[in-house]
Structures are given as structure tokens and as C-alpha cells.
C-alpha positions in Angstrom: -87.1 -10.2 -137.5 -84.4 -11.8 -139.7 -81.8 -9.8 -137.7 -83.3 -11.0 -134.4 -83.2 -14.6 -135.6 -79.6 -14.3 -136.8 -78.6 -12.9 -133.4 -80.4 -15.7 -131.6 -78.7 -18.3 -133.8 -75.3 -16.7 -133.2 -75.9 -16.6 -129.4 -77.0 -20.2 -129.3 -74.1 -21.3 -131.5 -71.7 -19.6 -129.2 -73.1 -21.5 -126.2 -72.8 -24.7 -128.0 -69.2 -24.1 -129.1 -68.2 -23.2 -125.6 -69.5 -26.6 -124.6 -67.8 -28.3 -127.5 -64.3 -26.9 -126.8 -64.3 -28.6 -123.4 -66.0 -31.8 -124.5 -63.7 -32.2 -127.4 -60.6 -31.9 -125.3 -62.1 -34.3 -122.7 -63.2 -36.7 -125.5 -59.7 -36.8 -127.1 -58.0 -37.4 -123.8 -60.4 -40.0 -122.5 -60.3 -42.0 -125.8 -56.6 -42.2 -125.5 -56.7 -43.4 -121.9 -59.6 -45.7 -122.3 -57.9 -47.4 -125.3 -54.7 -47.7 -123.4 -56.4 -49.0 -120.2 -58.8 -51.5 -121.9 -56.5 -52.6 -124.6 -57.3 -52.9 -128.3 -59.4 -56.1 -127.9 -61.6 -54.9 -125.1 -62.0 -51.5 -126.7 -63.2 -53.3 -129.9 -65.5 -55.6 -127.8 -67.2 -52.5 -126.2 -67.6 -50.9 -129.6 -69.2 -53.9 -131.3 -71.4 -55.1 -128.3 -72.7 -51.6 -127.8 -73.4 -51.5 -131.5 -75.8 -54.5 -131.2 -77.9 -52.4 -128.8 -77.7 -49.4 -131.1 -79.2 -51.6 -133.9 -82.4 -51.7 -131.9 -82.3 -48.0 -130.9 -83.1 -46.9 -134.4 -86.8 -46.8 -133.4 -86.0 -44.2 -130.8 -83.9 -42.2 -133.3 -86.8 -42.0 -135.7 -89.2 -40.9 -132.9 -86.6 -38.3 -131.7 -86.8 -36.6 -135.0 -90.6 -36.6 -134.9 -90.7 -35.2 -131.3 -88.3 -32.3 -132.1 -90.2 -31.5 -135.4 -93.7 -31.4 -133.9 -92.7 -29.5 -130.7 -90.9 -26.9 -132.7 -93.7 -26.7 -135.3 -96.4 -26.1 -132.6 -94.2 -23.3 -131.1 -93.9 -21.7 -134.5 -97.6 -22.1 -135.1 -98.4 -20.7 -131.6 -100.8 -23.4 -130.3 -99.8 -23.8 -126.7 -102.5 -26.2 -125.7 -101.6 -28.6 -128.5 -97.9 -28.1 -127.5 -98.6 -29.5 -124.0 -100.5 -32.5 -125.5 -97.8 -33.1 -128.0 -95.1 -33.4 -125.3 -97.1 -35.8 -123.2 -98.0 -37.9 -126.3 -94.3 -38.0 -127.3 -93.2 -39.1 -123.8 -95.9 -41.8 -123.8 -94.6 -43.1 -127.1 -91.0 -43.1 -125.8 -92.0 -45.2 -122.8 -93.4 -47.8 -125.2 -90.3 -47.6 -127.3 -88.2 -48.3 -124.3 -90.2 -51.4 -123.7 -89.8 -52.5 -127.3 -86.0 -52.1 -127.0 -86.0 -54.2 -123.9 -87.9 -57.1 -125.6 -85.8 -57.0 -128.8 -82.6 -56.6 -126.8 -83.3 -59.6 -124.5 -84.3 -61.9 -127.4 -82.8 -61.3 -130.9 -79.9 -59.1 -129.6 -78.9 -61.6 -126.9 -79.0 -64.5 -129.3 -76.8 -62.5 -131.7 -74.3 -61.7 -128.9 -74.1 -65.4 -127.8 -74.0 -67.0 -131.2 -72.8 -64.7 -134.0 -70.3 -62.1 -132.7 -66.6 -63.1 -132.9 -65.4 -62.5 -129.3 -62.6 -64.1 -127.2 -64.1 -66.8 -125.1 -62.5 -65.6 -121.9 -64.1 -62.1 -122.3 -67.7 -63.3 -122.8 -68.6 -62.7 -119.2 -67.5 -59.1 -119.4 -69.2 -58.7 -122.8 -72.5 -59.9 -121.3 -72.2 -57.2 -118.6 -71.5 -54.6 -121.2 -74.5 -55.7 -123.2 -77.0 -55.7 -120.4 -75.8 -52.3 -119.1 -76.0 -50.9 -122.6 -79.7 -52.0 -122.9 -80.4 -50.2 -119.6 -78.6 -47.1 -120.7 -80.4 -47.1 -124.0 -83.8 -47.3 -122.3 -83.0 -44.4 -120.0 -81.7 -42.3 -122.9 -85.0 -43.0 -124.8 -87.1 -41.3 -122.0 -84.8 -38.3 -122.1 -85.5 -37.4 -125.8 -88.7 -35.3 -125.3 -86.9 -33.2 -122.7 -83.9 -32.6 -124.9 -86.3 -31.7 -127.8 -88.1 -29.2 -125.6 -84.9 -27.4 -124.6 -83.8 -27.2 -128.2 -87.3 -26.1 -129.4 -87.2 -23.3 -126.9 -83.7 -22.5 -128.2 -82.2 -22.7 -124.6 -78.8 -23.7 -126.0 -77.1 -22.3 -122.9 -78.7 -24.9 -120.7 -78.0 -27.6 -123.3 -74.3 -26.5 -123.3 -74.0 -26.4 -119.5 -75.4 -29.9 -119.0 -73.2 -31.3 -121.8 -70.1 -29.6 -120.1 -71.1 -31.5 -116.9 -71.4 -34.6 -119.0 -67.8 -34.1 -120.3 -66.5 -33.5 -116.8 -68.1 -36.7 -115.6 -66.5 -38.6 -118.4 -63.2 -37.3 -117.3 -64.0 -38.7 -113.8 -64.7 -42.0 -115.4 -61.1 -42.2 -116.8 -59.7 -41.6 -113.3 -61.8 -44.3 -111.7 -61.1 -46.6 -114.6 -57.4 -46.3 -114.0 -57.4 -46.7 -110.2 -60.4 -49.2 -110.1 -59.5 -52.7 -108.9 -62.1 -54.4 -111.0 -62.6 -55.8 -114.5 -61.9 -52.7 -116.6 -64.4 -53.4 -119.4 -67.2 -54.1 -116.9 -66.3 -51.1 -114.8 -66.3 -48.8 -117.8 -69.8 -49.9 -118.8 -71.1 -49.4 -115.2 -69.6 -45.9 -115.0 -71.0 -45.0 -118.4 -74.5 -46.0 -117.3 -74.2 -43.9 -114.1 -73.5 -40.8 -116.3 -76.5 -41.5 -118.4 -78.7 -41.7 -115.4 -77.3 -38.4 -114.0 -77.7 -36.4 -117.2 -81.2 -37.7 -117.8 -82.3 -36.7 -114.3 -80.9 -33.2 -114.8 -82.7 -32.6 -118.1 -86.0 -33.8 -116.6 -85.7 -31.6 -113.5 -84.9 -28.5 -115.6 -87.7 -29.0 -118.0 -90.4 -29.7 -115.4 -89.3 -26.6 -113.5 -89.1 -24.2 -116.5 -91.5 -25.4 -119.2 -95.2 -26.1 -118.3 -95.7 -28.3 -121.3 -93.2 -30.8 -120.0 -95.4 -31.8 -117.0 -96.4 -35.2 -118.2 -100.0 -36.3 -118.3 -101.0 -39.5 -120.0 -102.7 -38.7 -123.4 -103.5 -40.7 -126.4 -105.4 -38.4 -128.7 -105.6 -39.7 -132.2 -105.3 -36.3 -133.9 -102.0 -35.8 -132.1 -100.6 -39.3 -132.0 -101.4 -40.3 -135.6 -99.3 -37.6 -137.4 -96.4 -38.2 -135.0 -96.6 -42.0 -135.6 -96.9 -41.5 -139.3 -93.9 -39.1 -139.4 -91.8 -41.4 -137.2 -93.0 -44.5 -138.9 -91.5 -43.4 -142.2 -88.6 -41.9 -140.5 -87.9 -45.3 -138.9 -86.9 -46.7 -142.3 -84.4 -43.9 -142.7 -83.0 -44.2 -139.2 -82.9 -48.0 -139.6 -81.0 -47.6 -142.8 -78.4 -45.3 -141.1 -78.0 -47.8 -138.3 -77.6 -50.6 -140.8 -75.0 -48.6 -142.7 -73.0 -47.8 -139.6 -73.5 -50.3 -136.7 -74.5 -53.1 -139.2 -71.2 -52.6 -141.1 -69.5 -52.7 -137.7 -70.9 -56.1 -137.0 -70.1 -57.4 -140.5 -66.5 -56.2 -140.0 -66.4 -58.2 -136.7 -67.6 -61.3 -138.5 -64.8 -61.1 -141.1 -61.9 -59.5 -139.2 -62.5 -59.6 -135.5 -62.5 -57.0 -132.7 -59.2 -55.3 -133.7 -60.8 -53.9 -136.8 -63.8 -52.8 -134.7 -61.3 -50.9 -132.5 -59.9 -49.1 -135.6 -63.5 -48.2 -136.8 -64.3 -47.0 -133.3 -61.4 -44.6 -133.3 -62.3 -43.4 -136.8 -65.9 -42.7 -135.7 -64.5 -40.8 -132.6 -62.3 -38.6 -134.8 -65.2 -37.9 -137.2 -67.6 -37.2 -134.3 -65.2 -34.7 -132.8 -64.9 -32.8 -136.0 -68.5 -32.9 -137.1 -69.7 -31.8 -133.7 -68.5 -28.3 -134.6 -70.9 -28.3 -137.5 -73.7 -30.2 -135.6 -73.7 -27.5 -132.9 -74.3 -24.8 -135.5 -77.0 -26.8 -137.3 -78.6 -27.6 -133.9 -79.0 -23.9 -133.3 -80.4 -23.3 -136.8 -82.8 -26.2 -137.1 -85.6 -24.7 -134.9 -85.6 -21.6 -137.1 -85.9 -23.7 -140.2 -89.1 -25.4 -138.8 -90.5 -22.2 -137.5 -90.0 -20.3 -140.8 -91.7 -23.1 -142.7 -94.6 -23.2 -140.2 -95.1 -19.5 -140.6 -94.9 -19.6 -144.4 -91.8 -17.4 -144.8 -90.3 -19.2 -147.7 -87.9 -16.6 -149.0 -86.4 -16.2 -145.6 -86.2 -20.0 -145.4 -84.3 -20.4 -148.6 -81.8 -17.7 -147.6 -81.3 -19.4 -144.2 -80.7 -22.8 -145.8 -78.2 -21.5 -148.4 -76.3 -19.7 -145.6 -76.5 -22.7 -143.4 -75.0 -25.0 -146.0 -72.1 -22.7 -146.9 -71.3 -21.9 -143.3 -71.5 -25.6 -142.3 -69.2 -26.7 -145.1 -66.7 -23.9 -144.3 -66.4 -25.0 -140.7 -66.1 -28.6 -141.6 -63.5 -28.0 -144.4 -61.5 -25.7 -142.1 -61.1 -28.5 -139.6 -61.0 -31.5 -141.9 -58.4 -30.4 -144.5 -55.4 -30.4 -142.1 -56.6 -33.5 -140.4 -56.7 -35.4 -143.7 -53.2 -34.3 -144.6 -51.4 -35.1 -141.3 -53.7 -37.8 -139.9 -50.9 -40.4 -139.2 -49.0 -37.8 -137.1 -52.1 -36.9 -135.2 -52.9 -40.5 -134.4 -49.4 -41.3 -133.2 -49.4 -38.3 -130.9 -52.9 -38.9 -129.6 -52.9 -42.7 -129.1 -50.5 -45.0 -127.3 -51.0 -47.7 -129.9 -52.7 -47.2 -133.3 -54.7 -50.2 -134.5 -54.2 -51.2 -138.1 -56.4 -49.5 -140.7 -57.2 -46.6 -138.4 -55.9 -43.8 -140.6 -57.6 -45.1 -143.7 -60.9 -45.6 -141.9 -60.6 -42.1 -140.5 -60.2 -40.5 -143.9 -63.1 -42.4 -145.5 -65.4 -41.6 -142.6 -64.5 -37.9 -142.7 -65.2 -37.7 -146.4 -68.6 -39.2 -145.8 -69.2 -36.8 -142.9 -68.4 -33.8 -145.2 -71.1 -34.9 -147.6 -73.5 -35.4 -144.8 -72.9 -31.9 -143.3 -73.9 -30.3 -146.7 -76.9 -32.7 -147.0 -78.4 -32.2 -143.5 -80.0 -28.7 -143.9 -82.0 -29.9 -146.9 -83.2 -33.0 -145.0 -84.4 -30.6 -142.3 -86.6 -28.8 -144.8 -88.3 -32.1 -145.6 -88.7 -32.8 -141.9 -90.3 -29.4 -141.5 -92.7 -30.2 -144.3 -93.5 -33.6 -142.7 -93.4 -35.3 -146.1 -91.4 -38.4 -145.1 -92.9 -41.3 -147.1 -91.2 -41.0 -150.5 -88.0 -39.6 -148.9 -87.5 -42.6 -146.6 -88.6 -45.2 -149.1 -86.0 -43.8 -151.5 -83.1 -42.8 -149.2 -83.7 -45.8 -146.9 -83.5 -48.3 -149.7 -80.2 -46.7 -150.9 -78.6 -46.8 -147.5 -79.9 -50.3 -146.6 -78.2 -51.6 -149.7 -74.8 -50.8 -148.0 -75.2 -54.0 -145.9 -75.7 -56.7 -148.5 -73.3 -55.1 -150.9 -70.6 -54.8 -148.2 -71.2 -58.5 -147.2 -70.9 -59.6 -150.8 -67.6 -57.9 -151.3 -66.1 -59.0 -148.0 -67.3 -62.6 -148.6 -65.5 -62.4 -151.9 -62.2 -61.5 -150.1 -62.5 -57.7 -150.2 -60.4 -55.4 -147.9 -61.9 -54.0 -144.7 -62.2 -50.5 -146.2 -64.7 -51.6 -148.9 -67.8 -51.0 -146.7 -66.7 -47.4 -146.1 -66.3 -46.6 -149.8 -69.8 -48.1 -150.4 -71.2 -46.0 -147.6 -69.8 -42.8 -149.3 -71.4 -43.7 -152.6 -74.7 -44.5 -150.9 -74.7 -41.1 -149.0 -74.0 -39.3 -152.3 -76.9 -41.0 -154.1 -79.2 -40.4 -151.1 -78.4 -36.6 -151.3 -79.2 -36.4 -155.0 -82.5 -38.1 -154.3 -83.4 -35.6 -151.6 -82.6 -32.6 -153.9 -84.7 -34.1 -156.6 -87.7 -34.4 -154.2 -87.2 -30.8 -153.0 -87.2 -29.6 -156.6 -90.6 -31.4 -157.2 -92.2 -30.3 -153.9 -91.1 -26.7 -153.3 -89.6 -25.9 -156.7 -86.1 -25.5 -155.3 -84.1 -23.8 -158.0 -81.3 -26.0 -159.2 -79.7 -23.0 -160.9 -79.7 -20.9 -157.7 -78.5 -23.9 -155.7 -75.5 -24.5 -158.0 -74.7 -20.8 -158.4 -75.0 -19.9 -154.7 -73.9 -23.1 -153.0 -72.4 -26.0 -154.9 -70.1 -24.2 -157.3 -68.6 -22.0 -154.5 -68.0 -25.1 -152.4 -66.2 -26.9 -155.2 -64.1 -23.9 -155.9 -63.0 -23.7 -152.3 -61.9 -27.4 -152.4 -60.1 -26.8 -155.7 -58.3 -23.7 -154.4 -57.2 -25.3 -151.1 -56.6 -29.1 -151.5 -53.9 -29.3 -154.2 -51.8 -26.5 -152.8 -52.1 -27.9 -149.2 -51.0 -31.4 -150.5 -47.9 -29.8 -152.1 -47.0 -28.0 -149.0 -47.5 -31.1 -146.9 -45.0 -33.0 -149.1 -42.2 -30.5 -148.5 -42.7 -28.9 -145.1 -43.2 -29.9 -141.5 -46.7 -30.7 -140.3 -47.1 -27.4 -138.3 -46.5 -25.4 -141.5 -49.0 -27.6 -143.3 -51.6 -26.9 -140.7 -51.0 -23.1 -140.7 -50.9 -22.9 -144.5 -54.1 -25.0 -145.1 -56.1 -23.1 -142.4 -55.0 -19.7 -143.8 -55.8 -20.8 -147.3 -59.3 -22.1 -146.4 -60.1 -18.8 -144.5 -59.0 -16.7 -147.6 -61.0 -18.9 -150.0 -64.1 -18.9 -147.9 -63.9 -15.1 -147.5 -63.7 -14.4 -151.2 -65.7 -17.3 -152.6 -68.4 -18.3 -150.1 -69.3 -14.8 -148.7 -71.1 -12.3 -150.8 -70.0 -8.6 -150.9 -72.5 -7.5 -148.2 -71.5 -10.2 -145.8 -67.8 -9.4 -146.3 -68.4 -5.7 -145.5 -70.4 -6.7 -142.4 -67.6 -9.1 -141.3 -64.9 -6.4 -141.8 -67.0 -3.9 -139.8 -67.3 -6.4 -136.9 -63.6 -7.1 -136.9 -62.7 -3.4 -136.9 -65.1 -2.8 -134.0 -63.5 -5.6 -132.0 -59.9 -4.4 -132.8 -60.9 -0.7 -132.0 -62.4 -1.7 -128.7 -59.4 -3.7 -127.7 -57.1 -0.7 -128.7 -59.1 1.6 -126.4 -58.9 -0.8 -123.5 -55.1 -1.0 -123.9 
């Protein structure tokens, strides 16, 4: 069984990476063209106005985690009738959430747009269009969540990959239309983005209703199904709200003190981070259903083994990509972008460091989600993350530099992670000794063996040599430090098989 699970994870990860390679290339190209076409100010306006809508979408984010967890849990438990009722209940809740987003968006959010955001007066008309279209897009995306969760719970990552590849191609089409369109560029970009959201949502819905019987919606409001989902998502709302507050909330605070140009720099930093972390997220998306199913079936030893492997593999992928980017970031930005806004490189480095911590943290959070014990977790972690907003505001009000909120966010993420490990130690007796010995010490050794040497090489050699050296050094360090002897033997065996087959074909 573990072997079959590993093969399924590997297959699903491969599908997701095929999707990622295309979407990453498209994303990097479209970001460059969109920034050049819209200009720094309009790009910053789109980033911060869309962020206002995202502030209200945290309710949906919390429910999304609940939907995925409960659908996957019922599959692991084997109760098909309850699975059907769970899907319908989740979709009913998402319809309600879409209505809540509409109400909040057209009241509090609209007031904030008109009275608080620092936007050029001549661009307010376009900003209003962007805001309204972003609300519609958010509502449509909300109703898509149960269908996405169903595909992932069934581990049909190939379908997920194909649809996201189409999504990337449609975004490429947006760039072409944006360049040739004889219309206000910012408004046109928002309209085209909404059209993609509608298309992708429709495809997901049609696929699920055709292939999964449980995705045929039937209104249901059974207390024994709704109550656990609402309880889970209710506590998860605090955590998701804290994350939104620490990201989009900081984006709005930066706008209040520094204007849309700094928002553009932050938007690019988030784009760079999202591109790199998507490699790790794809792997973790493939692993998450197995975490929930192993917990649901009570296979704890297999669960621990999977988590430790997940953390080390996720970190290795992230560090392999992140190290050369940290070293030659200015070069990358000047090659990639037509014009690099001020603070972009610094923001990128800080966001990437925070993302590295999060990639190690995420598998442990997934265990807690599988357990369904959200109350203490979200009260603790949520409070820590929410503190980012008032502390950032205090420092910026006192004359602090724009990078201060990013540093505070890194510290808050680290404290949150320690709180989660403490809770797991209490709840499932997670061994701190095993965790340090098998996970944290190897990861710190990899950083210690690769970072100083790569910095030295970067100071004396061209950037291409830096990239090659750092990547090679990370691969060697991961092989000897992160992998145990058995895994190394299996890896060498697989490589020999591939080389031998290629030799025969030649």
C-alpha cells in the first residue's frame, strides 16, 4: 500500500509540474508585458484594488480548507452517501458566502475604495471598474471551490493540470488583446481576467458533474453534516483572516503611506514568490489527500513517515530554486522587466524567505486539518499573524521604511510555526527529537553547506556560473544530507535504469 501511495503521489506530482512549467513561463512573460502596458501606477492600482476584494474573500478561503478536508476524509473513511451530502452542503454554504462577499464588498469595501485608498484622481473611474469586476470574479471563484476540492480529493491531478494549462494559455491571450485593444488598458485587463474566471469555473463544474456522482448538487442542510463543517471553517476563518490581514492588509497600509508605486513593487515580489513556491505547492497538493486519508484510517506510523519526507522534499525543491534567485535577483529583474520599481528586489528577498518558512510549516498544518482540531490552533496562530497589521502601522507611522512590514511578517510566521509544533507535541506526541534529527538539523546543514559558498562564488564570478554552482551544490547536499541510505540506493537504481534504457535505444 505505501508503495502504491508513493506511485500515485509521484504520478500526480508529475502532472502538476507539467502544468507548472507552462504556466510559469506564461506568468513571467505576461507579468512583464502587463507591467509595461499598464505602467507602474496602473499596475499598482490593480494590485491594491483587487486586494480590497481579497480582504473579504478570507471567509471563502476558510471554507475551502473545510470542504477539501471533509470530502477527502469521507473518501478515506469510505462513507459514499455522506460524501454526496457533504458536497451538496459545501456548495450551499459557498453560495451563501458569495452573497456575504457581495454585501461586504458593496458597503465597507466600496467605502474604503472611495475614501481611504491613495489613488490618482484621474484613474478613479477605471479603479471603480476594476473593483466591481473583482467582486464578480471573486463570487464566481467561490462557487468553484467544491468542484476543485472534489477533483483533488479524487487525486485526478491530470485534469487539474490540463485545466490550469488552459488557464495559462488564456492568460497569454489576454496579453495580446491588452496590447492591441483600443480601450482603457486597466479596465480592459479587469474585464478579460473576469472572462477567464468564468471559463475555468464552467469547465470544472462540467467535468465534475459528468464524472463524480457526488458533485450533482441537491440542496441539503443536515445539522450533523453542516455543524462540523461550520465549526471547522469558523475557526479556520480566524486563521485565513489573519493571513489576509498580514498580506493584503499590509498591501493597503503600504498604499496609505507610500502610494501605488510601492504596491507595484510588492505585487512583483508576490509574483516572483508565487512562481517559485508553486513548485512546492504542486507537490504538497498531491500529498495532502494522502495525509488526510492516512489519518482517517488510523495509519499513524505511515503518516509520520510521509510528513517527514514531505517536509524534506518540499524544502529541497524550494531551496534549489530559491538560492540562485536570492543571489542574482537584481540581474533577473532587469532582464525580466522593462522597468523595475523601487524596493522590488528587497521585497522579493523578504517574501521569499517567508515563503521558505511556510513551505516547511505547511505539512504540519495539514495534520491539524486532518485532525479537525482548529480552535486552539487558530486562536493562537491567528492572533500572532493579526498582530502584523497594528505593529506594521505603528512602525510606518513612526517613519519606518517600507520593508518593515515584511520583516514583521517573517517573525510572525516563525512564531506561528513554533506554536503549531507545540500543539502537535501535545495532541499526537510528535517526537521533538525525531523531528530535529530527521528534519530540522538536515535542513539547517543544507543551508550551511550551500549559502556561504554560493555567496563567495557570486562575488567573483558571472551570474551563470553562480547559478550552475549553487544548483549543483544544493543537489549534492540534498543527496548526502536529506536522503537516507535506502533512498539514495533507490535513486541511483532509478537513474541507472533510465541511462541504461537510453543507451539501448541509441
